[in-house]
Every structure is written in C-alpha cells, then in structure tokens.
N, C-alpha and C positions, 0 to 999 in steps of 0.2 A: 591743682590738675582740673581740667574740664572734665563734661561728663564721657562715660565709655560708650564708643559705637562696635555695637556688635553684628557684626557680618554673619551672611549665611555661606552655606555649600562649604565646600572644603575650609571657610575658616571659620567657621560656628565657634571656634574657640581663642579668635584674634580677635582683640581689641584696639582700640586708640582713642588719642582725644581730638575731641571732634572740635572743628574750626571755630575761632571764636569767639567760643564761653569760656570766660574768665580770664583768658589771655592776654597779652598785651598786646599793642601793635608791633607787627611783625616789616620786616622790609624784605622784598624776596627781588629774584632778578628780575628785571626788565617790568616791575610793580604786576606779575602776574596774580590771579587769585592764587590762593593755597586751596591746597586738597582736602576733600572731605574728613579724609583720618590724616592727619599729620605725624602721627607717633604711633606705629602700630606693634603692640603686644603680640606675640606668639606665645600659648598660654603650653605648659609642661605635655599636655594630652597630644601635641602635632607631633614632639620634634622625639616621645615616648620609645625609644627600641628602635630608633632611626638614625640614618648616619647625617648629621648635619654638615653639609660644603657650603664654603661660601669663596665665591669665585670675584677674579679682581674685574678691572676698566676689560670691557670687549670690544668698545666700540667698532662695531661693525662686523668684525672678524668671527666671521661664522665656521668659516673651515676650524678654525682653530679651536673653535668654541665644540663644535661638535667631536672633535678630537678627543680634547679636556676630559668631556662629559664622561664618553667612550670611556677613557682611560683610567678614572675613576671609578668607574660604572657605576654611574647613577642616573642615566640619562632617560633608559626605562624601568627605575629601581623603585618601585611602590615602599622599599623600607629606607628609603632617602627622602630629605628636604634638602635641597639646593633655594641658595640666597645667593643675591646679585648685589655689588658696592656701587653700582650705578654709571652712567656713563657705556650701556650695553649698548646705545647708539652713537652715530655721527661719528664722521674722521677717513670711518675703512670702507670697503668697497660693499659688503652684503649686509644693510642694516634693515632692512624689511626681513628677511631671510632672518636673522638675528631675532627680532622681536616675536617672532613667530613662533619660532620653537620656544623661547622663553615661557611663552605662553601656554603652547601647547603641554610642556611636560610640569605645566602649574607650579612652577615656580616661582620666586618672590624677588621683589628687587624694589631698593629705594629709588629716590631720584639722584640723578650729577647734574651738574652743570650743561651738559648738553643735553641733558632732555629740557631744560627748562629753555634752552636755545631753539628748540625745534619747536616748541609751544610758541613761543614766541612767533614764530616765523610763521607760524600754522597761523595765529591770529591778525601776523599782517597779509598775510595770503586772503585771509575772509573780510578783510575791511577793506583791502585794494583788490579783486580780482584780478585786477590788468597788472599785479605788480611782478617785476619780471623778477624770475628764480635762475640765479646762477646753475651751471649744470650739477655742482654736487652736492646741491642740497633738491635735484628734481625728485630724487626717491622717495621723497614726504609727501608727494601728490598721491603714491600708490598707496598710502594710508586711507583702511577704513576708517567709516566714522566710531566705530567699534575700538578700532586700534587708539585713534586721536583721546578717545574718551580714559583708556586704561593709563597712557601715558599721562595723560591730567591728574587721576586721581593716584598717581604714585607718591607714597610718604619718605618721608624725610629720615627716618629711621626706622629699624626694625630692631623690635626689643625680646630675647629669651631669657626670663629672668632665670630658669630653672636650668640654664647654662651660664649664667651671669655673663651675657653676651650681646651686646648691641651692634648692628651694624647701621654706619652711615658713607656720604661718599667721599667727602672732603675730613671732615673731624668736627671737635666737639670743644668747645671751650673748659679746661677744667674749673672746678668747683663751682659750676653751674647745673642744675637738676634738667636734663634734656627737656621738658615742658615747655622751660623758658629761654632755650635756645634761638638765636637769628636764624629762618632760613637761609641766606645769602651766606651768612658763616659756613652752614651746614653741607653746603655746597659748594665753596670756594676755597675755606681756608688752609694754609698751610703754617703758614709759624706763627707766633705771638709774639707783638711789640709791647715795649714793658713790661714782660714775664713778671718780673719780680718786685712791680708797682702794687700798689691800690689799683690803678684802671687798666689792665693790661687789654690790648687790641688784637685780633684777629686781624693776618694780613694775606692774601694770596700769594705773596712775596717768598721765597725761600732765604732773605736774609734783609734788613738787621733780625735778629730774636731766634729764639728757638725752635724747633717744629715744636706743633702744638703735642706731638704724640710722645714726645720725650716728658713732657710735664703731665701727663694724663695720668693719675695715682688712682681709678680704680674708685669703687671695688670690680664694677663691668669692666671685661675686655671688650673694648674698639672694633672691629673690623672693617676697612676703610681703602680707597682707592686715591685717585687724583695725583698724585704726587709723582708721574713718571720717571721724573730727576733721580728722584732717590731710591726709586723701585723697592724692592723687598724688604722691608721694613720691621723690626722686632725688637719689640720693648715689653717691658714688663706686665703692662695694662692695655695694649696695644699693636695690633698687626697691619701692617701698608700691604695691600696686595696688586700696587698695580706694576707690573712686568713691560712695560713699555711693549706689548705687542704688536700694536698700530704701527709700530715705529720699527718694527724687526725683532724685536727681542723677544718674550713669552710670552702665555697665559697661565696663570698662574691659580690655584684654589686651594682651600684649607678643610680639614674636617674639623670641627671645634669640637666636638664632641668626646670624649675617652680620650685616648694620645691624640699629640697633636699632629698632622701627618700632611704634608705638603704633596700635589699633584701639578705636576709642571709639564707644559709641550711648548716645544717651542715655533716661531712665526712657521709658516708655510713657504717666506719667503716677504721681503719687502713690499706690501700691498702700494700701492697706488691711496696716499693721502687723501683726500676728498674734503677733509675742512681740518687746517692746523692751527686753528685758533683756538 
C-alpha cells in the first residue's frame, strides 16, 4: 500500500493511500486526476460511542435529505457520524444546497460517477470559458473555488476498520484488495462478467452476469449506491442504499453500528430530473 496521509482538524484520525506511490496505473472517468487520498480510513476514535449513519444516493434532493437527517436525529447531533455513498449531486433540483449542507454538518462522502461528471464539466468550462452550458448544469457555475476543491478531493472509498465497514459508490471487485481497485470500477460497476472464470470483468450493465454485491464475501461489509434499478439490496456482506429518491422513490440511510436500523423518507414528489444520464 502507499504511504499514509494524516489530515488535520476533525479528520486527525483519518488516513488514506497517497496518490501514485507504489500503486498501479489507474484508469479514471474522463481521465480525471486522482484525489490526494484515494482511500480514506476512519479510526475507531472518530466513531467511538457515536452513531454511524450511511446515506444512499441523494442526487440533489435537498428537501428529502433534510427530512431524513431530522428523522434519524443526526442533523445537528455531535454523537453522530454521517457518511454518504456518493452521487450527492446532479440530476435533482437543489444540488448546491445539498453540497453546502453536507459540508456544514462535517459529513463524509465518497465520490460517485456524477461527481466525476461534474468535475469533467468544470474542467471543460475552464479550458473553454465560452462553452455553452446546458440549463440543467448551470448550477455548477454557483460553486465556489473551495467547493470545487472539496469535490476534487473526494475519495473513492471510506473504510472503518473498527466496524469492518467500507463505503464505496458503485462497487468493488471481489477477492481484490481495496487499494488495487480501479477508480472507474468503483464509480460505475453493477455486475460481474465471467464471474466464475479466471478473469472476471466489472460492467455497468445489469446483465449479463450476477450483481457484484451477491459475490462479495467479506469480511468487511460494503455499503454502496449507484444501482437504483435494484433499489435496496441486502446481502450477507453488502448493502445497497440507492432507493430511487430522485425518481420519486425514497431516500434511505442505515445505522451501521449496533443493531442495523434503516431510516427512510419518501420523495416529496417526483422532482424535475435535471440530468437523466
């Protein structure tokens, strides 16, 4: 594994693999640069005696997010740690508001494929200031430099060894160490091709091949999103939390320490989907 980077402030006990040190060449979406820390590790001192609440894909659904955090009693709770599975942004109606709420409550989040799409658009806008921005993406122009930097540095995974838990947006290839996982896989995969062969391949498709979560055999339990079609998934060592809020479904979170308790709120209505890619 690469060297460890120790962050200051509230993340004094958070470490992660440093980009590029002893790691293989990784393929990312849109050839984006890697974040400084690809894999965050949260020490047991951060979560000791606290409720750890993992939230599914928000996609800009700010109203539902506030309702969920209130219902779970973690919004302004110093005894709670909130972690998001990525795709907090894009598609939904209140993306900037979601980002600012996530930062205000000092929550953790991994990056999803939609955060990577946003970064790709930001890079395109910087390279060509005259580029035409579609209406559905104009909210990106409201982001501050600090907020863009925040999105840029989102990790691909967050691990909590004391809880034997990993958070990732899309998935992980079974039988492969986290630090060897491809970034593209972690933000896009749903199924595994040639799952029983010598060279399994990650795919975004729902078929052919089984869902990766059904083949993940631990020992860590993985919490993930990205798979709205399958909605809530419960496997022995993996839990999928994308319950289609942006499509009029619900927003779901789960307390992962102690007894596993789910909390869910229904969509406040079928929102205008600003990005259906």
